[in-house]
C-alpha positions as CSV (number, residue, x, y, z in Angstrom):
1,M,139.2,9.2,58.4
2,A,141.8,10.7,60.7
3,G,143.6,14.0,61.2
4,W,144.8,15.7,58.0
5,D,143.1,13.3,55.6
6,A,139.9,15.4,55.7
7,Y,141.6,18.3,53.9
8,P,142.7,16.4,50.8
9,K,139.3,14.6,50.7
10,Q,137.6,18.0,50.6
11,A,139.7,18.9,47.5
12,V,138.8,15.6,45.8
13,D,135.1,16.1,46.7
14,S,135.2,19.5,44.9
15,K,135.7,17.5,41.7
16,N,138.7,19.6,40.8
17,F,141.1,16.8,41.7
18,N,141.1,13.0,41.9
19,K,144.0,12.7,44.4
20,A,145.4,15.1,47.0
21,A,147.8,15.3,49.9
22,V,148.8,17.5,52.7
23,L,152.6,17.9,53.4
24,S,154.5,19.6,56.1
25,A,157.0,22.3,55.3
26,E,159.7,19.7,55.7
27,G,158.1,17.4,53.0
28,D,156.5,14.9,55.4
29,Q,153.1,13.6,54.3
30,W,150.5,14.4,56.9
31,G,147.4,13.3,55.1
32,Q,146.3,12.0,51.7
33,F,143.2,10.9,49.8
34,G,142.7,8.9,46.6
35,G,145.9,6.9,46.9
36,F,148.3,9.9,46.7
37,A,151.2,8.3,48.7
38,L,154.7,9.6,48.5
39,Q,157.6,7.3,47.9
40,G,161.2,7.6,49.1
41,T,162.5,11.2,48.9
42,E,159.6,12.6,46.9
43,G,158.4,14.8,49.8
44,K,161.8,16.3,50.2
45,G,161.9,16.9,46.4
46,L,158.6,18.8,46.6
47,K,160.0,20.8,49.5
48,E,162.8,21.9,47.2
49,L,160.4,22.8,44.4
50,F,158.7,25.2,46.8
51,K,162.0,26.9,47.3
52,T,162.6,27.2,43.6
53,P,159.2,26.8,41.9
54,Q,160.5,27.4,38.4
55,N,162.4,24.1,38.6
56,A,159.0,22.3,38.6
57,F,158.7,23.1,34.9
58,T,162.1,21.7,33.9
59,V,162.4,18.8,36.3
60,G,158.8,17.8,36.7
61,I,156.9,16.7,39.8
62,F,157.4,13.2,41.2
63,V,154.6,11.7,43.5
64,G,153.9,8.1,44.1
65,G,156.6,7.0,41.6
66,V,154.8,9.0,38.8
67,K,156.2,12.0,37.0
68,Y,153.8,14.9,36.5
69,L,154.1,17.8,34.2
70,A,154.0,21.1,36.0
71,I,151.2,23.4,34.9
72,K,151.5,26.0,37.7
73,A,154.1,26.5,40.4
74,D,154.8,29.3,42.8
75,G,155.8,29.6,46.4
76,N,152.3,28.8,47.6
77,S,151.2,25.8,45.5
78,I,152.4,23.4,42.8
79,Y,149.9,21.9,40.3
80,G,150.7,19.1,37.8
81,K,149.1,16.7,35.5
82,K,150.0,13.4,34.0
83,G,151.6,13.6,30.6
C-alpha cells in the first residue's frame, strides 16, 4: 500500500465505512481503499460540493458512477449513503 492509501484504509478498518478516499482540494484522487475510484469529473463535482455543501442534499453525491444520498455536508466533510 502506497502513499495516501493508508488513510482511507484506516477509515475502513474502523468499521464505520466500507470504502473511503482521499482527495486533493482540487478534486484529484490521492488515495483510495475498498474500490472507491472516481470517474470522469466526479472529483471536480465533489470540490464544488465543498464550496456549497447544501447542494449535496439536492443534487446528491456521485462517486464511482454511483449516486449517493447526502446525510451530512459542511465545509469540512461530506457523508453519503446509497439509497
